C-alpha positions in Angstrom: 89.7 82.0 143.2 92.5 82.5 140.6 95.8 84.2 141.4 95.9 87.8 140.1 98.2 88.5 137.2 101.7 89.6 138.1 103.2 92.8 136.6 105.6 90.6 134.6 102.7 88.5 133.2 100.8 91.7 132.3 103.8 93.1 130.5 104.3 89.9 128.6 100.7 89.8 127.5 100.9 93.4 126.3 104.0 92.6 124.2 102.3 89.6 122.8 99.2 91.6 121.7 101.4 94.3 120.2 103.2 91.7 118.2 100.1 89.9 117.0 97.8 92.9 116.4 99.4 94.9 113.6 98.4 96.8 110.5 98.4 95.1 107.2 97.6 96.1 103.6 96.1 93.3 101.6 95.7 89.6 102.3 98.6 88.6 104.5 99.7 85.4 102.6 100.5 87.1 99.2 101.8 90.1 101.1 104.1 87.9 103.1 105.4 86.4 99.9 106.0 90.0 98.6 107.8 90.8 101.8 110.1 87.7 101.4 110.7 88.7 97.7 111.5 92.3 98.8 114.0 91.1 101.4 115.7 88.7 98.9 115.9 91.6 96.4 117.5 93.8 99.0 120.1 91.2 99.7 120.8 90.8 96.0 121.2 94.6 95.8 119.7 94.7 92.3 116.6 93.8 90.4 116.5 90.0 90.0 116.7 88.5 86.6 114.8 85.5 87.8 112.8 84.6 91.0 112.0 81.1 92.2 109.3 81.0 94.9 108.7 77.8 96.9 105.6 77.7 99.1 103.8 75.5 101.6 100.4 74.4 100.6 98.6 76.7 103.0 100.4 79.7 101.7 99.6 78.8 98.1 95.9 78.1 99.0 95.5 81.5 100.6 97.2 83.5 97.8 95.6 82.1 94.7 92.3 83.9 94.5 92.7 87.2 96.4 93.1 90.7 95.1 96.4 92.4 95.4 96.0 96.0 96.7 96.4 98.8 94.2 96.7 96.5 91.2 93.3 95.4 90.1 94.8 91.9 89.7 94.5 88.6 91.5 97.1 86.1 92.8 100.8 85.7 93.4 102.6 86.7 90.2 101.9 90.4 90.6 102.6 90.3 94.3 106.0 88.7 93.6 106.8 91.2 90.8 105.9 94.2 92.9 107.8 92.8 95.9 110.9 92.9 93.7 110.2 96.2 92.0 108.9 98.5 94.7 108.7 96.4 97.9 110.5 97.6 101.1 111.0 94.9 103.8 111.0 97.6 106.5 107.3 98.1 105.8 106.6 94.6 107.0 102.9 93.7 106.1 102.5 97.0 104.3 105.4 96.1 102.0 103.5 97.2 98.9 102.2 100.5 100.1 104.3 102.5 97.6 102.5 100.8 94.7 101.7 103.1 91.7 100.0 102.5 88.3 103.4 102.7 86.7 104.7 100.0 89.1 101.8 97.8 88.2 102.5 98.1 84.5 106.2 97.3 85.1 105.1 94.3 87.2 102.9 93.0 84.3 105.9 93.3 82.0 108.1 91.5 84.5 105.5 88.7 84.6 105.3 88.5 80.8 109.1 88.1 80.5 108.7 84.8 82.4 111.0 85.9 85.2 108.9 84.3 88.0 108.5 80.6 88.9 106.1 79.6 91.7 106.0 76.0 93.0 104.9 74.0 96.1 107.8 73.2 98.4 108.0 69.4 98.7 108.0 67.6 102.1 107.8 70.7 104.2 106.2 70.3 107.7 105.6 74.1 108.2 102.2 75.2 107.1 103.5 78.7 106.9 106.6 78.6 104.7 107.9 80.9 102.0 111.3 80.5 100.3 112.5 83.0 97.7 115.6 82.4 95.5 116.8 85.4 93.4 119.6 85.7 90.9 121.1 88.3 88.6 124.5 88.7 87.0 126.0 85.6 88.7 124.8 86.9 92.1 122.3 84.9 94.2 120.2 85.5 97.3 117.9 83.4 99.5 115.2 84.5 102.0 113.0 82.2 104.0 110.0 83.1 106.1 108.5 80.4 108.4 106.3 80.2 111.5 105.0 83.8 111.1 104.1 86.1 108.3 107.1 88.4 109.0 109.4 85.9 110.7 112.6 85.6 108.6 114.4 82.4 109.5 117.1 82.3 106.8 119.0 84.8 104.8 121.8 84.1 102.4 123.8 86.4 100.0 126.2 84.9 97.5 126.7 81.8 99.6 127.3 83.7 102.8 124.7 82.9 105.5 123.6 86.1 107.3 120.8 84.5 109.4 119.8 81.0 110.2 117.2 80.2 112.9 115.4 77.5 111.1 115.6 75.1 114.1 114.0 77.7 116.4 110.4 77.2 117.3 109.9 80.7 118.7 107.2 82.8 117.4 107.5 86.2 115.7 109.5 88.6 117.8 111.4 85.8 119.7 110.8 84.5 123.1 108.9 81.5 124.6 105.2 81.2 124.0 103.3 82.8 126.8 101.4 80.3 129.0 97.8 81.6 128.7 94.5 80.1 129.7 91.1 81.6 129.3 90.8 82.8 132.8 94.1 84.8 132.3 92.7 86.2 129.1 89.6 87.4 130.9 91.4 88.8 134.0 93.9 90.7 131.8 91.1 92.3 129.8 89.2 93.3 132.9 92.0 94.5 135.1 94.8 95.9 132.9 95.2 99.7 133.4 93.4 101.5 130.6 96.4 103.5 129.6 98.3 100.3 128.9 95.7 98.9 126.6 94.2 101.9 125.0 96.2 101.2 121.8 93.5 98.6 120.9 91.3 101.5 119.8 93.5 101.8 116.7 92.0 98.5 115.6 88.5 99.9 115.9 89.4 103.0 113.9 91.2 101.2 111.1 88.7 98.4 110.7 85.7 100.6 110.8 87.3 102.8 108.2 87.8 99.8 106.0 84.1 99.0 106.1 83.1 102.5 105.3 85.5 102.6 102.4 83.9 99.5 101.0 80.4 101.0 101.1 81.5 103.7 98.6 83.0 101.2 96.1 82.4 97.9 94.5 84.7 95.4 96.1 84.4 91.6 96.1 80.8 90.5 96.2 79.7 93.7 97.8 78.1 91.9 100.7 78.5 94.7 103.2 76.9 97.3 101.0 74.2 94.9 100.0 73.2 94.3 103.6 72.4 98.0 103.8 70.0 97.8 100.8 66.2 98.1 100.7 65.5 94.4 100.1 67.8 93.4 103.0 66.3 96.0 105.3 62.8 94.8 104.5 63.8 91.2 105.4 66.1 91.8 108.3 65.3 95.3 109.6 67.6 98.2 110.3 69.0 96.7 113.5 72.2 96.5 115.5 72.5 92.9 114.2 72.4 93.9 110.5 74.8 96.8 111.1 77.3 94.3 112.7 77.0 92.1 109.7 77.4 94.9 107.2 80.4 96.5 108.8 82.2 93.2 109.3 81.5 91.8 105.8 82.1 95.2 104.2 85.7 95.5 105.6 86.3 92.0 104.3 84.9 92.9 100.9 87.4 95.7 100.6 90.4 93.7 101.8 89.7 90.7 99.7 88.9 92.9 96.7 92.3 94.4 96.7 91.6 97.9 98.2 94.7 99.8 99.1 93.7 100.4 102.7 95.2 99.3 106.0 93.4 97.0 108.4 94.4 95.8 111.9 95.2 92.2 111.7 95.2 89.5 114.4 97.6 86.6 114.5 98.7 87.2 110.9 95.2 87.6 109.4 93.4 90.8 108.5 90.0 89.0 108.3 90.5 87.7 111.8 91.4 91.3 113.0 88.2 92.6 111.3 86.0 89.8 112.7 87.1 90.2 116.3 86.9 94.1 116.1 84.0 95.4 114.1 81.2 93.3 115.7 82.3 94.4 119.2 82.8 98.1 118.1 79.4 98.3 116.4 77.6 96.7 119.4 79.3 99.1 121.8 78.5 102.2 119.6 74.9 101.3 119.0 74.2 100.6 122.7 76.0 103.6 124.1 78.8 101.8 126.0 81.7 103.8 127.5 85.2 104.0 126.1 86.5 101.9 128.9 83.9 99.2 128.2 84.8 99.3 124.5 88.5 99.0 125.2 88.1 96.1 127.6 85.7 94.3 125.2 88.1 94.7 122.3 91.0 93.5 124.4 89.0 90.5 125.5 88.1 89.7 121.9 91.6 90.1 120.5 93.4 88.3 123.3 90.9 85.4 123.1 91.7 85.0 119.4 95.5 85.1 120.1 95.1 82.5 122.8 93.1 80.1 120.6 95.5 80.5 117.7 98.5 79.6 119.9 97.4 75.9 119.7 95.6 76.0 116.4 98.5 77.6 114.4 98.5 80.5 112.1 97.3 78.5 109.1 95.1 75.4 109.1 92.2 73.8 107.4 89.8 75.5 109.8 88.5 78.8 108.6 89.9 81.7 110.7 86.5 83.3 111.1 85.6 80.5 113.6 88.3 81.6 116.0 87.9 85.4 115.3 84.1 85.3 115.7 84.6 83.4 119.0 86.6 86.4 120.2 83.9 88.8 119.2 81.2 86.7 120.9 83.2 87.0 124.1 83.4 90.8 123.7 79.7 91.2 122.9 78.7 89.0 125.9 80.8 91.2 128.1 79.2 94.3 126.7 75.8 92.8 127.4 76.7 92.6 131.0 77.8 89.0 131.0 79.8 87.3 133.8 83.0 85.3 133.3 80.9 82.1 133.4 78.5 83.5 130.7 81.4 84.4 128.5 82.7 80.8 128.7 79.2 79.8 127.7 79.5 81.9 124.6 82.8 80.2 123.7 81.3 76.8 124.1 78.3 77.7 122.0 80.6 78.9 119.2 82.7 75.8 119.3 79.6 73.6 119.2 78.2 75.4 116.2 81.0 76.4 113.8 83.7 73.8 114.2 84.5 72.2 110.9 84.0 75.2 108.6 86.8 74.7 106.1 89.3 77.3 104.8 89.4 77.1 101.0 91.8 80.0 100.6 91.6 83.8 100.8 89.2 85.2 98.3 86.2 87.6 98.0 83.7 85.0 99.2 85.5 85.1 102.6 83.0 87.8 103.4 80.2 85.2 103.3 82.0 83.1 105.9 82.8 86.1 108.0 79.1 87.0 108.0 78.2 83.5 109.1 80.8 83.7 111.9 79.7 87.0 113.4 76.0 86.1 113.1 76.7 83.0 115.1 78.7 85.2 117.5 75.7 87.3 118.3 73.5 84.2 118.7 76.0 82.6 121.0 76.1 85.7 123.1 72.4 85.9 123.4 72.2 82.3 124.4 74.9 82.8 127.0 73.0 85.8 128.5 70.0 83.5 128.9 72.4 81.0 130.7 72.0 78.6 127.8 75.1 76.6 127.0 76.0 73.4 125.0 76.8 70.9 127.7 79.6 68.4 128.1 77.2 65.6 127.1 77.1 67.0 123.6 79.7 66.5 120.9 83.2 67.9 121.5 82.2 70.3 124.3 83.7 69.7 127.8 82.8 71.3 131.1 86.1 73.1 131.2 86.3 76.0 128.6 90.0 75.5 128.0 89.5 71.8 127.2 86.7 72.7 124.8 89.1 75.1 123.1 91.8 72.4 122.9 89.3 70.1 121.2 88.6 72.7 118.6 92.2 73.3 117.9 93.1 69.6 117.8 90.4 69.1 115.1 91.6 72.1 113.1 95.4 71.5 113.5 95.4 67.7 113.2 92.1 66.2 112.3 91.5 68.3 109.2 94.9 67.8 107.6 93.4 65.4 105.0 90.7 68.0 104.3 93.4 70.6 103.7 95.2 68.4 101.2 92.0 67.6 99.3 90.9 71.3 99.3 94.2 72.3 97.7 94.0 69.4 95.2 90.6 70.6 94.1 91.7 74.3 93.9 94.8 73.5 91.8 93.1 71.1 89.4 90.1 73.2 88.4 90.1 74.0 84.7 
């Protein structure tokens, strides 16, 4: 038997979730760059004449090929220009929500005037690192984000340091990292008073709306809309499974395609928020589950992702859909009537299957990987409900679910570093 969660632990977990599950417009890497530019511009107190942007490899990789909301354009230059022209740092990951067609035209002109320089930051250990240097009329400002997409660690104006916490290892929002394990994740989701966790329904509302928005347009590769077409229906049927795939990939289509819509992110990623929300929501709706069951399933899914990401890190060579889909597999297994043990089976089945899927940047084809992830999530849940589980005699799986998770994150955070370097080299050297 495990010890019940204390009131203090429960309150800490709620704060953690509220910090990690937040709204975002656009892919969080270029949006975080725009946020950093907006802050540096505010420090400068005038429009910069020139902006130097220095980035970690993982930020650059995730910002090269993704649509910027409201612009019809791809990549970092327009995000940087708009961060300076109309960005407001108080909006956090919705920093560009005031974007207008006129602002986009001004941004294009700003780019054409060669005011922006974007480079890799040499010898930086942080995988999430953004440094912005602005200057105008002999005035200078510096803003640095590191460790989290909205976590400013350094601010300087005209040589005067206003903030410096570069040596701090604390996550966004401050405070020590909460000591979680999978049993605590499950117990919290199952026992927390509903009124304390009902806010997770906002994720369901926003991320479902994003999918439905995409069905009416032509975003990315249009995978979500395609999965509702006649050819696909004749092959796969009009089932709960195909609807899960369509609503998850559809929301990703819209987000990667640059739609000006908010989604609920998880651990700094909108695609992760979508992938651990929509499969659970659609399954619950299609099978007539109660509001309480939906809330607890969503909470289990989101908190499982947060727990895994604590040791994996926000950015890595491992595709985020592996972690996010593991969360949704937990939520779906619970909704199927699964026990704690069967939910751990689902986690192990996911790790045995998807570990090794690379992240080659944020882009429209992320919808394909998201669809692969959530289809595996359903398969893993079905296996778990049949008491089928990959055993500790096989590969990287161990008898203990937390050890299996640790093996996954060690591979993603450490073992795939050379993969990360090679992926970036390939991406930046293409003609």
